[in-house]
Legacy VTK file of the C-alpha trace (Angstrom):
# vtk DataFile Version 3.0
C-alpha trace
ASCII
DATASET POLYDATA
POINTS 67 float
71.338 95.615 92.468
73.104 94.385 95.625
76.392 92.553 95.415
75.930 88.871 94.649
79.197 87.841 96.287
79.124 89.604 99.657
81.779 88.335 102.056
82.220 89.061 105.740
85.029 91.576 105.529
85.770 91.389 109.249
86.580 87.672 109.049
88.684 88.118 105.900
90.650 91.030 107.374
91.248 89.119 110.610
92.685 86.203 108.618
94.871 88.553 106.562
96.111 90.137 109.800
96.973 86.648 111.101
98.872 85.860 107.896
100.818 89.114 108.233
101.654 88.318 111.861
102.856 84.830 110.869
105.056 86.183 108.092
108.777 85.673 108.558
109.797 88.853 106.797
109.042 92.553 106.589
108.174 92.031 102.949
105.580 89.410 103.916
104.011 91.783 106.439
103.903 94.558 103.860
102.376 92.171 101.314
99.532 91.012 103.565
98.851 94.550 104.782
98.565 95.664 101.159
96.229 92.750 100.396
94.042 93.877 103.318
93.954 97.444 102.039
93.058 96.256 98.537
90.235 94.149 99.959
88.875 97.156 101.844
89.087 99.326 98.707
87.327 96.649 96.665
84.520 96.504 99.223
84.109 100.296 99.107
84.115 100.224 95.316
81.478 97.482 95.292
79.315 99.559 97.632
79.695 102.519 95.242
78.780 100.304 92.278
75.708 99.018 94.121
74.606 102.572 94.971
75.153 103.751 91.394
73.220 100.761 90.040
70.270 101.652 92.270
70.429 105.278 91.130
70.576 104.194 87.487
67.527 101.958 87.963
65.691 104.874 89.611
66.561 107.222 86.733
65.549 104.653 84.129
62.215 104.161 85.873
61.636 107.931 85.876
62.425 108.114 82.143
60.012 105.259 81.381
57.246 107.084 83.237
57.831 110.236 81.193
57.501 108.393 77.871
LINES 1 68
67 0 1 2 3 4 5 6 7 8 9 10 11 12 13 14 15 16 17 18 19 20 21 22 23 24 25 26 27 28 29 30 31 32 33 34 35 36 37 38 39 40 41 42 43 44 45 46 47 48 49 50 51 52 53 54 55 56 57 58 59 60 61 62 63 64 65 66
């Protein structure tokens, strides 16, 4: 089951990079960099979830055929 809420990560990360560059403090830069990393991790996790959902559907289909 593919992700229903796919976003263009490149655009989002570019905007986050801009926000970090516009920040007036080191803390602001660190904050936006962390937000970018979290967004990347979330995208990887969603890809893993999508792959696992497909595998689960495949396994369930195999079990239905056996019964």
